[in-house]
C-alpha positions in Angstrom: -4.8 18.0 20.7 -5.9 16.8 24.1 -5.0 13.4 25.6 -8.2 11.7 24.3 -7.4 12.9 20.7 -3.8 11.7 21.0 -5.0 8.2 22.1 -7.5 8.1 19.3 -4.9 9.0 16.8 -2.6 6.3 18.3 -5.3 3.7 17.9 -6.0 4.6 14.3 -2.3 4.9 13.5 -1.7 1.4 14.9 -4.4 0.1 12.6 -2.9 1.7 9.6 0.6 0.5 10.6 -0.5 -3.1 10.9 -2.3 -3.0 7.6 0.8 -1.6 5.8 3.3 -3.9 7.7 1.4 -7.0 6.7 1.1 -5.9 3.1 4.9 -5.8 2.6 6.3 -7.9 5.5 7.3 -10.8 3.2 9.0 -8.7 0.5 12.5 -9.1 1.9 11.7 -12.7 2.7 10.8 -13.8 -0.8 14.3 -15.1 -1.7 14.4 -16.9 1.7 10.9 -18.4 1.3 11.9 -19.7 -2.2 14.7 -21.7 -0.4 12.7 -22.8 2.6 9.8 -24.2 0.6 11.8 -25.0 -2.5 9.6 -23.2 -4.9 9.7 -20.4 -7.6 9.4 -16.6 -7.4 6.0 -16.8 -9.1 4.7 -18.9 -6.2 6.2 -17.0 -3.2 5.2 -13.7 -5.0 1.6 -14.7 -3.9 2.7 -14.0 -0.3 2.6 -10.3 -1.3 0.1 -10.2 -4.2 -2.3 -12.6 -2.4 -2.6 -10.2 0.5 -3.3 -7.3 -1.9 -5.7 -9.4 -3.9 -7.8 -10.2 -0.8 -7.6 -6.7 0.4 -8.8 -5.4 -2.9 -11.8 -7.7 -2.7 -12.9 -6.6 0.8 -12.0 -2.9 0.8 -15.0 -1.8 -1.3 -17.3 -3.2 1.5 -15.5 -1.1 4.3 -17.8 1.9 4.1 -21.0 -0.3 4.1 -19.7 -2.4 7.0 -18.8 0.7 9.0 -22.1 2.4 8.5 -24.2 -0.7 8.9 -22.5 -2.2 12.0 -20.4 0.6 13.4 -16.9 1.6 12.5 -15.6 0.7 16.0 -17.0 -2.8 15.9 -15.7 -3.6 12.4 -12.3 -2.1 13.2 -11.9 -4.1 16.4 -13.1 -7.3 14.6 -10.4 -6.7 11.9 -7.7 -6.3 14.5 -8.8 -9.5 16.2 -8.6 -11.2 12.8 -5.0 -10.0 12.4 -4.2 -11.3 15.9 -5.7 -14.8 15.3 -4.3 -15.3 11.8 -0.9 -14.2 12.9 -0.8 -17.1 15.4 -2.4 -19.6 13.1 -0.3 -18.6 10.0 2.9 -19.1 12.0 2.1 -22.8 12.1 2.0 -23.2 8.3 3.9 -26.3 7.0 3.8 -25.6 3.3 3.7 -22.6 0.9 0.1 -23.3 0.0 -1.1 -23.0 3.6 1.0 -19.9 4.1 -0.5 -18.3 1.0 -4.0 -19.1 2.3 -3.1 -17.4 5.6 -1.9 -14.3 3.7 -5.2 -14.2 1.8 -7.0 -14.3 5.2 -4.7 -11.5 6.3 -5.8 -9.4 3.4 -9.5 -9.9 4.2 -9.0 -8.5 7.7 -6.0 -6.2 7.4 -7.4 -4.7 4.2 -10.2 -3.1 6.3 -7.9 -1.4 8.7 -6.6 1.4 6.5 -10.0 2.6 5.0 -11.7 2.4 8.4 -9.0 4.2 10.3 -8.8 7.0 7.7 -12.6 7.4 7.6 -12.7 7.6 11.4 -9.9 10.1 11.5 -11.9 12.6 9.4 -15.1 11.7 11.3 -13.8 12.1 14.9 -11.0 14.7 14.7 -11.8 18.4 14.7 -11.3 20.1 11.3 -8.5 22.3 12.8 -6.5 19.2 13.7 -7.1 17.1 10.6 -4.1 18.1 8.6 -1.6 17.3 11.4 -3.6 14.2 12.2 -3.5 13.1 8.6 0.3 13.6 8.5 0.7 11.3 11.5 -1.7 8.7 10.0 0.1 8.9 6.6 3.4 8.6 8.4 2.4 5.4 10.1 0.9 3.9 6.9 3.9 4.8 4.9 6.4 3.7 7.5 4.6 0.4 7.7 5.3 -0.2 4.1 9.0 0.8 4.3 9.8 -0.3 7.9 8.6 -3.8 7.2 11.6 -4.5 5.1 13.9 -3.4 7.9 12.1 -5.6 10.4 12.0 -8.5 8.0 15.7 -8.4 7.4 16.4 -8.3 11.2 13.9 -11.0 12.0 15.2 -13.3 9.3 18.8 -12.8 10.5 18.1 -13.9 14.1 14.9 -16.1 14.0 12.6 -18.2 11.9 10.3 -16.7 9.2 7.4 -17.5 11.5 8.2 -14.5 13.6 7.3 -12.3 10.6 3.7 -13.2 11.6 4.1 -13.4 15.3 5.5 -9.9 15.3 1.9 -8.6 14.8 0.6 -10.1 18.1 1.7 -7.4 20.7 0.7 -4.5 18.4 -2.7 -6.0 17.6 -3.4 -6.5 21.3 -2.4 -2.9 22.1 -4.5 -1.6 19.3 -7.6 -3.6 20.4 -7.3 -2.3 24.0 -6.9 1.3 22.8 -9.9 1.0 20.4 -12.1 -0.3 23.2 -11.1 2.6 25.4 -11.1 5.6 23.1 -13.1 5.0 19.9 -16.6 6.5 20.1 -19.6 4.1 19.9 -21.6 4.5 16.7 -25.0 6.1 17.0 -25.8 6.6 13.3 -26.2 3.1 12.0 -27.7 2.9 8.5 -30.3 0.1 8.0 -29.2 -0.5 4.4 -28.9 -3.7 2.5 -25.6 -5.0 1.2 -25.0 -4.2 -2.5 -24.4 -7.9 -3.2 -24.3 -7.5 -7.0 -21.8 -4.6 -6.7 -19.7 -6.7 -4.3 -19.7 -9.7 -6.7 -18.8 -7.5 -9.7 -15.9 -5.7 -8.0 -14.6 -8.9 -6.3 -14.5 -11.0 -9.4 -13.1 -8.2 -11.5 -10.3 -7.6 -8.9 -9.5 -11.3 -8.8 -9.5 -11.8 -12.6 -7.3 -8.8 -13.3 -4.8 -9.5 -10.6 -4.6 -13.2 -11.4 -4.0 -12.4 -15.1 -1.1 -10.0 -14.3 0.4 -12.3 -11.7 0.7 -14.9 -14.4 2.1 -12.5 -17.0 5.6 -14.1 -17.0 4.2 -17.7 -17.6 1.4 -16.8 -19.9 3.0 -14.1 -22.0 0.9 -12.2 -24.6 -1.4 -15.2 -24.9 -5.1 -15.5 -25.7 -6.0 -16.4 -22.1 -4.2 -13.3 -20.8 -6.2 -11.1 -23.1 -9.4 -12.8 -22.3 -8.9 -12.3 -18.5 -8.0 -8.6 -18.9 -11.0 -8.0 -21.2 -13.3 -9.9 -18.9 -12.1 -8.0 -15.8 -12.4 -4.6 -17.4 -15.9 -5.6 -18.7 -16.9 -6.4 -15.1 -15.7 -3.0 -13.9 -17.8 -1.3 -16.6 -20.8 -3.4 -15.6 -20.3 -2.2 -12.0 -20.1 1.4 -13.1 -23.4 1.0 -15.0 -24.9 -0.8 -12.0 -23.8 1.9 -9.5 -25.7 4.6 -11.4 -29.0 2.7 -11.0 -29.0 2.2 -7.2 -29.2 4.6 -4.3 -26.4 3.1 -2.1 -23.8 1.4 -4.3 -20.9 -0.5 -2.6 -18.3 1.9 -4.1 -19.8 5.4 -4.3 -18.4 6.6 -7.6 -20.3 9.9 -7.3 -17.6 11.3 -5.1 -15.4 11.4 -8.3 -17.4 14.5 -9.2 -15.3 16.5 -6.7 -12.5 17.6 -8.9 -9.9 18.1 -6.2 -10.6 14.6 -4.9 -10.3 13.1 -8.4 -7.0 14.9 -9.0 -5.6 13.7 -5.6 -7.0 10.2 -6.3 -5.0 9.9 -9.5 -1.9 11.4 -7.9 -2.0 9.1 -4.9 -2.2 6.1 -7.2 0.9 7.2 -9.0 2.6 7.7 -5.7 1.6 4.2 -4.6 3.3 2.8 -7.7 6.5 4.7 -6.8 6.3 3.5 -3.2 5.7 -0.2 -3.8 7.8 -0.4 -6.9 10.8 0.1 -4.7 9.6 -1.9 -1.6 9.2 -4.9 -3.9 12.2 -4.5 -6.2 14.8 -3.1 -3.8 15.1 -6.3 -1.6 15.4 -8.4 -4.7 17.9 -5.9 -6.2 20.0 -5.9 -3.1 20.0 -9.6 -2.4 20.0 -11.1 -5.9 21.6 -8.2 -7.7 24.2 -6.9 -5.2 24.5 -10.1 -3.2 23.8 -8.7 0.3 22.2 -10.6 3.1 18.6 -10.1 4.4 20.0 -8.4 7.5 22.0 -5.9 5.5 19.0 -5.4 3.3 17.0 -4.4 6.4 19.8 -2.0 7.4 19.9 -0.4 4.0 16.1 0.3 4.2 16.2 1.6 7.8 17.5 5.2 7.1 14.7 5.8 4.6 12.1 4.9 7.2 13.7 7.3 9.7 13.7 10.0 7.0 10.0 9.4 6.4 9.3 9.8 10.1 11.0 13.2 10.1 9.7 14.4 6.7 6.0 13.9 7.3 5.5 16.5 10.1 7.8 18.8 8.3 5.6 18.4 5.2 2.6 19.3 7.4 4.2 22.5 8.4 5.1 23.3 4.8 1.5 22.6 3.8 0.3 25.5 5.9 3.0 27.8 4.7 3.2 27.3 1.0 0.0 25.3 0.1 -0.7 22.0 -1.5 0.5 22.9 -5.0 4.1 23.6 -4.1 4.4 20.8 -1.6 3.3 18.3 -4.2 5.6 19.7 -6.9 8.6 19.8 -4.6 7.8 16.2 -3.5 7.8 14.9 -7.1 11.1 16.7 -7.8 12.7 15.1 -4.7 11.4 11.6 -5.6 12.8 12.0 -9.1 16.2 13.1 -7.8 16.3 10.1 -5.5 15.3 7.8 -8.3 18.2 8.7 -10.6 20.8 6.4 -8.8 18.4 3.5 -9.2 17.9 4.2 -12.9 21.6 4.2 -13.4 22.5 1.4 -10.9 24.8 -1.5 -11.8 25.9 -4.5 -9.8 28.9 -2.4 -8.6 26.8 0.5 -7.3 28.0 1.3 -3.7 25.6 0.5 -0.9 26.1 4.0 0.6 24.7 5.6 -2.6 21.7 3.3 -2.5 21.0 4.3 1.1 21.3 8.0 0.3 19.1 7.7 -2.8 16.5 5.8 -0.8 16.5 8.5 1.9 15.9 11.2 -0.7 13.1 9.2 -2.3 11.4 8.6 1.1 11.4 12.4 1.9 9.7 13.1 -1.4 7.2 10.3 -1.0 6.3 11.5 2.5 5.5 15.0 1.1 3.4 13.7 -1.8 1.6 11.1 0.4 0.5 13.7 2.9 -0.8 16.1 0.3 -2.7 13.5 -1.7 -4.3 12.0 1.4 -5.4 15.3 2.9 -6.6 16.6 -0.5 -8.8 13.6 -1.1 -10.4 13.4 2.3 -10.9 17.1 2.8 -12.4 17.6 -0.6 -15.6 15.6 0.3 -18.2 16.2 3.0 -17.6 14.4 6.3 -20.6 12.1 5.8 -18.9 10.7 2.6 -15.5 10.2 4.3 -16.1 6.4 4.6 -16.9 6.1 0.9 -14.0 8.3 -0.1 -11.6 6.2 2.0 -13.0 2.9 0.7 -12.6 4.0 -3.0 -9.2 5.4 -2.3 -7.9 2.3 -0.5 -9.5 -0.1 -3.0 -7.7 1.7 -5.8 -4.4 1.6 -3.7 -4.7 -2.1 -3.2 -5.4 -2.8 -6.8 -2.5 -0.6 -8.0 -0.2 -2.0 -5.3 -1.0 -5.6 -6.3 -0.7 -4.9 -10.0 2.6 -3.2 -9.4 3.9 -6.1 -7.5 2.6 -8.6 -10.0 4.0 -6.7 -13.0 7.3 -6.1 -11.3 7.6 -9.8 -10.4 6.7 -10.9 -13.9 9.2 -8.5 -15.5 11.9 -9.7 -13.1 11.2 -13.4 -14.0 11.1 -12.6 -17.7 14.4 -10.6 -17.7 16.2 -13.2 -15.5 15.1 -15.9 -18.0 16.3 -13.7 -20.9 19.5 -12.3 -19.5 20.8 -14.9 -17.0 23.2 -17.6 -18.1 23.5 -19.1 -14.7 26.6 -17.1 -13.6 26.5 -14.8 -10.6 27.3 -11.8 -12.8 24.5 -12.4 -15.3 21.9 -12.9 -12.5 23.1 -9.6 -10.9 22.8 -7.8 -14.2 19.3 -9.2 -14.8 18.1 -7.8 -11.5 19.8 -4.5 -11.7 18.7 -3.8 -15.3 15.1 -4.6 -14.3 15.4 -2.1 -11.5 16.7 0.5 -14.0 13.7 0.0 -16.3 11.0 0.0 -13.6 12.3 3.0 -11.8 12.5 5.0 -15.0 8.9 4.1 -15.7 7.9 5.3 -12.2 9.7 8.6 -12.8 7.9 9.2 -16.1 4.5 8.6 -14.3 5.5 10.9 -11.5 6.2 13.7 -14.0 2.5 13.8 -14.9 1.6 14.6 -11.3 3.0 18.1 -11.6 0.5 19.6 -14.0 -2.3 17.8 -12.1 -1.2 19.4 -8.8 -0.8 22.9 -10.3 -4.3 22.9 -11.7 -6.4 21.2 -9.0 -4.5 21.4 -5.7 -5.0 24.4 -3.4 -2.5 27.3 -3.1 -1.4 28.8 0.2 -4.3 31.3 0.2 -6.9 28.6 -0.3 -5.6 26.3 2.5 
């Protein structure tokens, strides 16, 4: 790659990094925020799920906005939004204001990932796309994992407000790079916004996520069932609507590409595995094992470093052994790293947790690279924006649902198992981690036959 391509990749990577960082930056801080604002886990959970909710609403519009107004303009506008909201959100005086700021973060930061991925496959030469995708995936994945390390460090030396102000220098750098290196759009599409499609997907996303976020308080009640049925019905209506118009908001026709569909499903399962641990591990460490936020960050740090090393290695393996074997090996490595979490107790040594997290991160990096490249390279370049929007919308939904369900399960099990003693609380958190990690392993096992059937072999790559 030449200098211009490196700078382009750096600009896009910073966008993906900021998006991922902001999605999980408050995970480690949840126990701290409960104390600062004197509120419950179900309230502070919205600092994470609220971001994902807002991102899930706006992501479907990413391809339309990029094609209508230019990918560069919308990308820079989203970065400026992150910069502004970081400064304003740091001034929040109550949990409600901070949640509103996080929702605003989702509406801006949610656009960064689909736009940057679409531009990568639009502007990078085909010969450089696999390596570029590995770097992009590495930054996106590291953002989700590294945020826990940064959060723990920041909370140990400064106010929670710096969790937001941390974005400022990176947003400024990304804006300057984008202005310098991103090509100006020349192929604007004079299309109208699919307002009906946007309304259907937005309301459906909100209703479903709101229902699952209240699972612990609602239980298996009539209003929970009504919300779920209503949300699913809206998604069905959107599917029927999308078949009748020429330019739907989410172009579901790309699902006809079988390799894209297979990688689409596999990447959603991988997202569950990633965000299951980024949400649960800080709670497990702080409330289950009794460690501080700073130590929590240090426990998460080695995994981030492993991800940094594993992604380019996975790109090299990709060329040597093909998608199929990289995906299968990745799933096996994730499963091996998950076993200590499945068997964890309040007495589990921290060193074992660190090693297990490192193993999981290596496998997650491999699977993430394969699924990302398989999806984006399976569709024509002119559909890259729509493929990226659909993929990222799905990721945001799955991520938010994972966080909401995990949070609800934690609250229910703490209520059931905790007697108020330190030991019972620790057992409630560790047993929840056992169950949720076992569920993610079972889901990951289904990725192997999918990869063997639909992914490319060495000869096909």
